[in-house]
N, C-alpha and C positions, 0 to 999 in steps of 0.2 A: 671377624669384622662382618655384619654383614650389609648389602649395596647402603641400605634403607638409611645406616649409620654413614655410610661413606661420603654418598650426597647431598644427606640435608634433607633430601626428598623424599614423599609420604609418600602413600601409595592413591590416595585420592590426589594428589598434584598429576599425579599422571594421567590418573584417568580424564580431568581438563580436558587435556594435553590435545587425547584420542577424537575430543568433541570440537576441539580446532574448528576446522576445515566443512560443522554443519553450522555454526556461528553468520555465518557472509548468507549462508542460502535460507538459514531461517530470516536471518534481518530484512534481507530481500523480497519475504514473502509476506511480510508484518506491513515493512513499504508498500506493496504492490496494492494487497488488501486497504490502506488505507489510501492509498490515491482510487481505489475503484470505490470505497464510499464516498470519497466527494462527488465523485463524479455524478454515478449514484444519486444522490440529494440536489447537486447542482441542477441536475437534468429537471427530475420531477420537481423542483422551483422556477426550471426554465418553462415548462412543461403547464403552471400553473398562473404566469402570467398574464393580466391583459391586452387584449391588443394594445390601450394606448400606452400602456407600460413597455411593451415590445419595439413598438414604435419610439420611443423614449430613450433605447439605450440602440438604434437603429436595426434592428431588427425583425422582419417581418413576420408575419404567424406562423407559411409555412417555414422558412428557415428554423423557425423556432419548432415545430415539429420535428424536424426533418433530425436535428440531432438531440430532441428529448427521447427520440423513438431508437438511437446509438444503445447499443449492447454498451456496459456499464466499465463492459474489459476492452473494448475501447479508448485509445483517447483521441 
């Protein structure tokens, strides 16, 4: 009797087990890219606010400019 018949497994399922260590890494990459996109978008929006709006949220134009100039990969 073949191993496949004895264990009830298929070669396709066995292949999935080989890729399991890669899945957490890919998930972390996708999550990081989502954070980077959000940071880039919010920093761009912050840079577009008027001084009046910045004052309303308690940030000076210099602080907003400094934050907007930060690279998206830095938290």
